[in-house]
C-alpha positions in Angstrom: 35.0 -21.2 11.2 34.7 -18.7 14.0 35.9 -15.2 13.3 36.6 -12.1 15.4 34.4 -9.3 14.1 34.1 -5.6 14.8 30.7 -3.9 14.2 30.6 -0.1 14.3 27.2 1.4 14.9 26.5 -1.7 16.8 23.6 -0.5 18.9 21.7 1.0 15.9 18.8 -0.5 13.9 20.9 -2.5 11.5 24.0 -3.0 13.7 22.1 -4.7 16.5 20.5 -7.2 14.1 23.9 -7.8 12.5 25.6 -8.4 15.9 22.9 -10.9 16.9 23.1 -12.8 13.7 26.9 -13.0 13.8 26.8 -14.2 17.4 24.3 -16.9 16.5 26.7 -18.1 13.9 29.3 -18.6 16.5 31.6 -15.6 15.9 33.3 -13.4 18.5 31.8 -9.9 18.1 32.9 -6.5 19.4 30.4 -3.7 19.1 31.3 -0.1 19.0 28.9 2.9 19.3 28.6 6.3 20.8 24.8 6.3 21.1 24.4 9.5 19.0 21.2 8.1 17.5 20.9 4.6 19.0 19.9 2.8 22.2 21.9 0.4 24.3 18.7 -1.6 24.9 18.9 -2.8 21.3 21.9 -4.9 22.3 20.1 -6.7 25.2 20.1 -10.1 23.5 23.7 -9.7 22.3 25.0 -8.9 25.8 23.7 -12.3 27.0 26.5 -13.9 24.8 29.9 -14.5 26.4 31.4 -13.9 23.0 30.1 -10.3 22.8 31.9 -7.2 24.1 31.0 -3.6 23.7 33.1 -0.4 23.5 31.6 3.1 23.8 33.4 5.2 21.4 33.4 7.3 18.2 35.0 6.2 14.9 35.8 9.9 14.2 38.5 9.7 16.9 41.7 8.1 15.3 43.1 7.1 18.7 39.9 5.2 19.6 40.0 3.3 16.3 43.8 2.7 16.4 43.4 1.1 19.9 40.7 -1.3 18.9 43.1 -4.2 18.2 43.0 -6.7 15.4 39.9 -8.4 13.8 39.2 -10.8 10.9 36.4 -8.6 9.7 35.1 -5.0 10.2 31.5 -3.9 9.4 31.2 -0.2 9.3 27.6 0.7 10.0 28.3 3.9 12.0 26.4 7.0 10.7 23.1 8.8 11.4 20.8 7.4 8.7 17.5 9.2 8.8 16.9 12.8 7.7 16.0 14.2 11.1 19.1 12.5 12.6 21.7 13.4 9.9 20.4 16.9 9.5 20.5 17.6 13.2 24.3 18.0 13.0 25.3 17.9 9.3 29.0 18.6 10.0 29.1 15.6 12.4 27.4 13.4 9.8 29.9 14.3 7.2 32.8 13.7 9.6 31.4 10.3 10.6 31.2 9.2 6.9 34.6 10.5 5.9 36.9 10.6 8.9 35.3 7.5 10.3 35.8 5.6 7.0 39.4 6.8 6.8 40.2 5.7 10.4 38.6 2.2 9.9 40.4 1.7 6.5 43.7 2.5 8.2 42.9 -0.1 10.8 42.0 -2.7 8.1 45.2 -1.8 6.2 47.4 -2.2 9.2 45.8 -5.5 10.5 44.8 -7.2 7.2 41.0 -7.2 8.1 38.3 -7.5 5.4 36.2 -4.4 5.8 32.5 -3.7 4.9 31.0 -0.3 4.1 27.3 0.3 4.6 26.6 2.8 1.8 23.2 3.9 0.7 20.8 4.3 -2.2 21.0 8.0 -1.3 24.2 8.1 -3.4 21.8 8.1 -6.4 20.1 11.3 -5.2 16.8 12.1 -6.9 17.4 9.6 -9.7 16.8 10.3 -13.4 17.3 6.6 -14.1 14.7 4.0 -12.8 15.3 1.5 -11.4 18.9 2.3 -10.3 21.7 -0.1 -11.0 25.3 0.2 -9.7 26.6 1.8 -12.9 24.3 4.9 -12.5 26.4 7.8 -11.1 23.4 9.6 -9.6 21.7 13.0 -9.5 22.7 14.5 -6.2 22.3 18.1 -5.1 25.7 18.7 -3.4 24.5 21.9 -1.7 21.1 20.8 -0.4 20.1 19.8 3.2 20.5 16.1 2.5 24.0 16.5 1.0 25.8 15.9 4.3 24.6 12.3 4.2 24.5 11.7 0.4 27.9 13.2 -0.3 29.4 11.8 2.9 28.5 8.2 1.8 29.8 8.9 -1.7 33.1 10.1 -0.3 33.3 7.0 1.9 32.8 4.8 -1.2 35.7 6.7 -2.9 38.0 6.1 0.1 37.1 2.4 0.1 37.9 2.0 -3.6 41.1 4.0 -3.3 42.4 2.0 -0.3 41.5 -1.2 -2.3 43.4 0.0 -5.4 46.3 1.7 -3.6 46.9 -0.6 -0.6 45.1 -3.8 -1.6 42.6 -3.5 1.3 40.0 -6.3 1.1 36.7 -4.3 0.9 33.0 -4.9 0.4 30.4 -2.1 -0.3 26.6 -2.4 -0.1 24.2 0.3 -1.2 21.2 -0.1 1.1 17.7 0.7 -0.1 14.8 1.4 2.4 14.9 -1.2 5.2 12.5 -1.6 8.1 12.0 -3.9 11.1 12.2 -4.0 14.9 14.8 -1.8 16.6 14.0 1.2 14.3 13.8 4.4 16.3 10.1 5.5 16.5 11.2 9.1 16.2 13.6 8.6 13.3 11.4 10.3 10.8 11.4 7.5 8.2 8.2 6.7 6.5 7.7 3.2 7.8 8.2 4.2 11.5 6.2 7.4 11.0 3.2 5.6 9.5 3.2 2.8 12.0 3.4 5.0 15.1 0.8 7.4 13.7 -1.6 4.5 12.9 -1.1 2.9 16.3 -1.8 6.2 18.1 -4.7 7.1 15.9 -2.9 10.2 14.8 -3.2 11.6 11.2 -1.0 9.7 8.7 1.4 12.3 7.3 2.1 12.0 3.6 4.5 14.4 2.0 3.7 15.3 -1.5 0.6 13.8 -3.2 1.4 10.2 -2.1 2.4 9.0 -5.6 6.2 9.0 -4.9 7.5 5.4 -4.5 9.9 3.4 -2.4 10.9 -0.2 -2.2 11.0 -1.8 1.3 13.2 -4.6 2.4 12.8 -6.4 5.7 15.8 -6.2 8.0 16.4 -10.0 8.2 16.7 -10.2 4.4 19.2 -7.3 4.3 21.4 -8.7 7.1 21.5 -12.0 5.2 22.7 -10.0 2.2 25.5 -8.3 4.2 26.9 -11.6 5.4 26.6 -13.2 2.0 28.6 -10.5 0.4 31.2 -10.5 3.3 31.7 -14.2 3.1 32.1 -14.4 -0.7 35.7 -15.1 -1.9 35.0 -14.4 -5.6 36.5 -10.9 -5.4 33.0 -9.3 -5.6 33.8 -6.1 -3.7 30.8 -4.1 -4.8 29.2 -1.7 -4.8 26.2 -4.0 -4.7 22.6 -2.8 -4.4 20.6 -4.5 -1.7 16.9 -3.9 -1.3 13.5 -5.4 -2.3 12.6 -4.4 -5.9 8.8 -4.3 -5.3 7.7 -0.7 -5.5 4.9 0.9 -3.4 3.5 4.5 -3.4 3.4 6.3 -0.1 -0.4 6.1 -0.3 -0.3 2.3 -0.8 2.0 2.0 2.2 -0.2 4.1 4.4 -3.3 2.1 3.5 -1.5 -1.2 4.2 -0.3 0.0 7.6 -3.8 1.2 8.5 -5.3 -2.2 7.4 -2.9 -4.2 9.5 -3.2 -2.0 12.6 -7.0 -1.6 12.1 -6.4 2.1 12.6 -9.0 4.8 12.3 -6.3 7.4 11.3 -7.0 9.8 8.5 -4.4 10.7 5.8 -3.1 14.3 5.6 -0.9 15.7 2.9 2.0 18.1 3.3 4.6 19.7 1.0 7.4 17.4 -0.2 10.7 18.2 1.5 13.5 19.6 -0.7 15.5 17.0 -2.7 13.2 14.2 -1.5 13.5 11.5 -4.3 10.3 10.9 -6.3 11.1 7.3 -7.1 13.5 4.8 -5.6 13.8 1.1 -6.6 16.9 -1.1 -6.7 18.1 -3.1 -9.6 19.4 -6.1 -7.8 20.6 -8.1 -10.8 24.2 -8.0 -9.6 23.3 -9.4 -6.1 21.1 -12.1 -7.6 23.5 -13.2 -10.3 26.8 -12.9 -8.5 25.8 -13.7 -4.9 22.6 -15.7 -5.3 20.9 -13.2 -2.9 17.4 -11.8 -3.2 15.0 -10.8 -0.4 12.2 -13.2 0.5 9.9 -11.4 2.9 6.9 -9.6 1.4 6.0 -6.2 2.7 2.8 -7.2 4.5 4.6 -10.1 6.2 7.4 -7.8 7.3 5.0 -5.2 8.6 3.2 -7.8 10.6 6.6 -8.7 12.2 7.4 -5.1 12.8 4.2 -3.5 14.1 4.1 -5.4 17.4 7.6 -4.2 18.3 6.6 -0.6 17.7 3.4 -1.1 19.7 5.4 -2.3 22.7 8.0 0.4 22.3 5.5 3.3 22.3 3.1 1.6 24.8 -0.1 1.1 22.8 -2.3 -1.8 21.9 -2.2 -3.2 18.4 -4.3 -5.5 16.3 -1.6 -7.7 14.7 
């Protein structure tokens, strides 16, 4: 059945993939974005669909959100999501997470829409429990340079749960672990985009710390499938639900794999680890597997081979993939 769907943060990395997927499923999609960290060109394929429309606006503005009209579903993906972006204006980042969530929840409450919150593994902070499941309350420095994002997302989750309990709003919450793929900003400062661009250019590969810290990497198509699977479930599974790929790689292993695929001659250089940067991050996705039947399918090497050509074209260099 075709639905009317609002996607905020539509021109971002995840938002543009989500819009494209929903349009291909036959839905009518409205995208909203203010281009704070994203690019309109990410929506090129979406704008070829008659059932896609776009509004330039900011979810912080209550009048903008109140004037959006009525939708069957709302996906809230609007927020700077990489450290250089969310630390550029930490007050704005916090406002986007909190005021934006509040405004969209009011819209959902008033119109009866089901609403989705893109939360993050950053709510676990620098975890003392490994891997992290949804019951872990986290180890977050509320005063550190990353807190605007970590605490903003935690506050947004609180608002979603309170609107659900108080007003019966139909909510869904996903905690996203490291995701990569086409449409990432080459300058977003995240490890996958950093390593790929450095390798393609032949620049030194910058590893922070000694390279032993770990992350788990999920290809974007798997994650978007998880979003839609959670949103479509009618089993009252509201979340939060961890979504990511449980395989764990050190930063050194990731750098070596990227250099192998790109056939790069780059050398690895080591720098001090940023403050509050987590040493380990790996999702426990038991809940997603058992309750939704979802698990990621694309291996890291396969996903990188899909991603690297896009970066090569974006930054204008040749690649070996």
